[in-house]
N, C-alpha and C positions, 0 to 999 in steps of 0.2 A: 435278303428281302423277304418279307412275310406275305406280300401280296402278289397276285398273278394277273396279267392282262392277257385274255384269250382273244386271238384274232380269228374270226370266223371266215370261212371261204366266201369269195364274191359269188353272188347268185342273182341273176335277173329274175324279175317276177312281175305279175300284174300289180296294180295298185293295191287290191285287196290282199294278195299274197304278201306283199312287202309289209303292209300294216300288221297282218297276222303274225309274221315272223318276228317283227319288232316286239309285239305284245308277248309272244312266247319267250323271246330273249330276256325280257324283263321278269316274267313270272314263272317260267318253267325251266330255266337253264340250270344245269348242274355242272360243277359245284356252285352253290349260291353265293359263295364268298369271293368269286373271281370277277374282276372287271371283264367286260366283253365288248368288242367293237367289230363292226362289219361295214363294208362298202357294198353298195348294190346299184344295179341298173334297172331299167324299166322296159318291159317287153313292148309296150305300146305307149304313145304319148299320154301323159298322166298329170293330173293336178291333185294335190291334197289340201285339206283345209282343217282349221282348228276345231276343237271340241265345242267352243262357245259360239261359233259362227252360224248364221242362218243359211240354210241351203239356197234360199231365193237370192240372197245377196251374192253368194259364191257363184251361182249360175249366171248372174248378170255380169260378172267380171270375166267369165271364160267364154271365148268366142269360137272355140273349136268344138263343134257339136259331136265330133267323133272321139274326142279324148275321154279317157277314164277320169272320173271324179270320185274321190274317196275321203271321208272324214277320218282324220287321224285320232289316235288315242291320246294325243298331246294337245297343247294349246296352240297359240300363234295364229297367223293369218294364212291366206291363200298362197300356195307355192306351186310354181310351174316346174315340172321335172323334165321338160323337153330339152333344156340346155343346162342342167345342173349336174353336179357331182354330189351324190347323196351318201350319207353314212348314218349309222346309229351307234350310240355308246350307252352302255348300262354300267352304273356304278352302284355296288351293293350298299345297303343302308349302314352296314358295319364299318365301311371304309370312311376315313376322315373327309374325303371329298364328297361322300354321300350324306354326311351329317351336317355340313355347313349350309348356308343359305343357298337356294337355287341360283341367285344372282352371282354369288361368289364362285359356284361351280361353273356356271356359264362363262364367266370371265376367265377362269383357269383353263378351260378347254380351248377357248378362242385365242388365248395367249399361245397355246401349243400350235394352233393353226398359223398364227403370225410368225412364230419362230421357224416353222417348217417352210413357209413361203419365202421368208427372208433369206433362207439358205440358197434359194435360186435367184436372189436379187429383186424380188417383188417387194415394193415399198408399201406395206400395209400397216395399219395401226388399229387400236381399239377406238370405236366411237364412244365418246364420253357425254354426249348431249342427248337428252330425251326428246322424242318426237312431240309435235304439238298435240296429237291425239293419242290416247292410250288404247283406243278401240282397235282390235286387230283388223287389218284390211288386207291389201295385197302385199305379201312379205317384202319383196324387193323394191317396193315403191318408197319405203322409208326405212331408216336405220334406228334400231333400238339401242339402248345403252349396252355397251360391251359387244355390239356386233363388230365384225371386221370390215374395214373400209379402206379404199385406196387413199394414200396419204395426201396427195395433191388435189384429187377430184372429189374426195369423200363419197365416191360411188360405193354402194354396198357390195361387198364381196362374199360374206358368209353370215348366215343367221341360223337360228335353230329353234325348234319347239321343244318344250319340256313337260315331263310328268314325274311327280314324286309320289310314291306309294310305300306301303310297308315292305314291298319287295326290293325297292331301291329307286334310283334316279335314272330315267330314260331321257336321252337327248337325241332328237332326230334332226340332223344337221344338213344344210344345203349350201353348196358353194357354187357361185355363178361362173360357169366355165367360159362364157363368151368374152369376158373382159380379162381373162387370164390365158390368152391364146398361146403363149410361149411356155407355159408351165408344163414340166414333165410330171404327169399325174402319178406314175408309178413311184418315182422318187419322192414326190410329195407325200404319198400315202405312207411309205416307209419312214420318212422323217416325222410325219404326224404321229404314227404309232410310237416311235421312239420318244417323242416329246411327251405324249400322254403317259407312257410308262415311267418316264422320269418324274413327272408331276405327281403321279400316284405312288411313287416308290415301289414299282411293280416289275416283275420279271415277265418278259414277253414269251408267250407260248402260241404257236400256230396249231390250231385245232381242226378236226374234221367237222363236217356239218352236223349240228345237233340232232339227236335221235328223238324228235318230238313224238308224242302220242298221235298216231295218224287220225283218229276220229276227232280229237280236239282241234288239230290243225285244220281239218276239213270244215268243222263247225265254225271256227273263227273266220276262215276265208268267206264262208257263206254269210256270216254276220257283217263283215266289212263290205260285202257286195250288196247288202240288202237296203231297201228303201227305209226300213224301220231304223236302221243305223244312220244312214246318210241324210235322211230328211227329217230327223227327229226334232230339228229346230227350223 
């Protein structure tokens, strides 16, 4: 295998920290030709929202006045991280999965989630129908094409926000834990990692936490905390 999938240690953070870490994972990770994946938790109740959304709309949809609210560096809608299982995946531009269309990459990763869940008997499928409105709203209120849904109920199980740049493809994914009460999440993550590695034809490497430039990390966290960033629209 010529490709590597680097698994980054789980680390909880504030909303701004988690967004900064994902940005660094996309733009500052070494080696640049490795795929990298991480699962993370949230120190406090948090909501994130997409680059194109207006802050006033987002604020009107969130009723917890004490929750953190942070604009993501990716697209998509409002996501509650109170009851979700969150991950991010970066695919370098040089990799075949990083060069195909974002929709095809989205589909490939969600097929990995489906296979990992089916290992535990969860009956999930890809959603193949487009929502009535293409305007990003509240993420788990509607299913986009190639989201993961329960087979019988068509309730949304997993969705993601995306960003493609010269550095690569960033997927910030969210899985709704409350409708998967019996899922063994440790087993799921191991199976998910294995499926991503298979799809990417990559060898799995468990890595230590990246050695970011401290000053850049601090500046990015401040940026994601700032009104200039979050209320820019």
